[in-house]
N, C-alpha and C positions, 0 to 999 in steps of 0.2 A: 316629369316636366320636360316638355320639346325643347331643344336647343337648335337653333338655327345655324347651319353650316356656313362657314366663311365663304363670301363669293370666289375667292381663290383656291379653296381647300376642297379638293374633290371629295365625293362622298365616301369614296373606298379608303382614304387615308384619316377619316375621322377617327377610327379606332386607334391608329398609330398615335395621332395626337394625344388621345386619352390617356394611352399608356406612358407616354413622356410625362405628361401632367402627373399621374397616379405614382410614376417613381420618384418624381421630384417631392411630392408630400410624404411618400413612404420614407424617404431619406433626408427629411426637412432636419432632423436632429445632427445631421453631419455639416449643416451650414450655420454657422453662429449666428448670421443676421437673419435667419429663420426661426429663432429661438421662440418668438410669440406664437408659432403654430400649436394650436391647440389650447392657448390661453387667452391670447387677444381674439383670435379667432378659431374656430373648430376646423378641423380638415374639411369637413362636409361644406362648411361656408366658403372656405377658399377654393374649393372644387367647384361649386357652383358658380362663384364669381368668375373663374377661369373659363369655364364653359361658355359663359355669357359674354366673355371678351375674346371668343376664339378669333375673330376677324382681325383684332388689333394685336393678339400676341403673335398670331402666326406671320403676320406682316414683316416681323421682325427678321424672319427667316425665309423671306420671299425668294431671294436669289438662289440659295441653297434648294428650296423646294421647287421651283422651275427646272432645274437642272436635273434634280431627280425625276421628275415628270417627264422631262424629254428624253432621258436615258431609257426609262421605263417603256415608254411607247416607241422607241427604236428597237428594243429587245423584243416586244411583242410581235412588231411589224416583221422582224426576221423569223420568229417562229412561225407567224401565219404564211410567210412566203415559202418557207421551207416545206411546211405540211401542204401546201397547195400545188408543189410541183409534181406532176404524175410521172412515174416512170414509164419505160417503154412497153412493158407487160401490161400496165393498165391501159394504156393508151389502145394497144391492140385488142385488148379483151373488151374494151367499152364499146367497140365498133357494132358488133351483132346485135346488141339490143339493152346495154344497160348492165350494171353491176350484179343485178339479181340473176339475170340469165346467165350471166358469165360465171357466176359461182354454181349455178345448177348444171352447166355444161361441163364446168371443170371438175365436178365431182362424179357426174354420171358418166361422161365419155370413157374415163379408164375402166370403170365397172362395166359397162355394156360391152366394150370392145372386148375386154377380157373374157366376160362370158360367152361371147360369140366365137372367140377363138378357140376356147376350150371344147364347144360344141361342134364346131365345124372339123377341129383336128380329130376329136374322139370318133365321130361318125365317118370321116374319110379315111381314117386308120382301120375302123372296123371293116369299111366296104373294100380296102385294098387287101384284106386278110381273104376276101372270097376269091373262088377260082371259077371261071374268070373274074376278074375285078371289074365293076362297073366302068363305064368310061368318065363318069364325072367325080368318081373319087379323086382323082387328081386334081380337080377343080376345088373340091372341098377342102382339100388339104391347103391348097394355094390361098383360098380366102380365110383359112384358120389362121396361116401364117401371117397374112394381111392384117387381120384383127389383131394379132399378137403384138405386131409392130405399133399399130394405132394404140392400144393399150399402153406400151411401154412408152410412147411418146407422151400420152397424157399423164402418166405418172410423173415424168420428168418436168413436164410444165407446170404440174401443181406444185411440186417440189421447189422449182424455181420460183415460183411466185411467193411462196411462204417464206423463202430465204429473202427475196427482195424485200417483202413486206417488214421482216423482222429487222433487217439491216437498217430501213429508212426508220422505223419507229426508234431504233437505238440511237441513230444519229440525231433524232429531233429531242431525244430527252435530255433536259437540262435541270440541274438541281435547282429546287426553288430557293434556297439560301446558299448558294456559293459563297464561301468567305472572302474570296479574293476578286470577285469580277465587278465589273464597273458599276452594274446596278446596286450591289450591296455597298460600295464604297459611297455612291450618291445619296443611299438612304441612311447611311450612317452620319454623313456630313450634315443632311438636313436634320437629323435628330439631335445631333450636338449643338448646332446653331439655334435651334427651336428651343432647347433647354436653356442655354446660357445667355441667349440674347432675348429671349421672349418669357418662358415661363418663370425662370427665378427671379428676374427683375420685377416681373408683374407681382410675384407673391410677396418680395420684399416692400414693394409700394403698398401693398393692400394691408400689410401688416403694420407699416408705420403710420398709415392713416387711421387705423382702429383706434378706439380709446382704450386705455389701460384698463384693465379689470379692476372692479371695486373691491378694496380689502373688506368690505363689510356685506353681509348677505343681504340680498334683496328682500324688502318686506313681503309678507304673504299678500296674494290679492284679497281684496275686500270680497264679502260675499255676493254673488252674482257677478262678479267680473272675472273674466277668464284670465289665465297667466300673461303676463306680456310677451308680446311675439319678440323673439330675437331679431335685432337689427342687423343688416349686413351695411358695413359703411360705404358710402359712395367714394370711389377712389379715383382720383384725378390723375391719368396716366400720363405724368409729365415728369416723374423722377430722373435723376442724371443717369441712371443705368438702363432705363427702358429705352430701346431704339424704335419702338413702334410710333406711329404719328399720333397727334393730338386727335381725340375723338371730335367729330363735327357735331354742332347744334343747329338743328334744322328750326 
């Protein structure tokens, strides 16, 4: 059965609302005024009624919920802003032609420069051993030293990029359920208000409006007639403990 989400309750928080409701039903035995759960109305009936009345129940904790949503959005904005700020290495590297080209150049430049350095130094060194040594032997050695410096610089650049990236990622990692941050406190405050001012008063009102169970067993259905459908009482949400507004009749 599909339940409509309350207009002021975001879809992502629907599961949290259902967890609060399920916890209340699971611990109904701890509340003397909910002693009729399971006798006057079954747990499934109470849950279905509470899901149908989501808009009404959540209104009782609307102030705490609005604060929780505001804090959560501020937290997400901070994370997005931190992730969107590029470091100096990324700005310089993005200039030649994008992140893909930068990655290729960063990997290939030290490799190619190092290979060229080895070749030039090896050939230049062998030519210097000849007697007389060719005139371009010194030029090959100079080129080998140059490519060696380029390879070393490329390795340093790649290492610095890795360190900067690792440092930025570690700085933006935030525990999903930090026990003492403002977001967790706002969530806990909403859950507590939802339970005490919304869910529990609704369940008490529903049980009070339900007829007492009959001490006599129901007669068996006559042939050709199905079993009587269990009825869920219509609850008037105007009990003294329920802080939500009266339902409107259109």
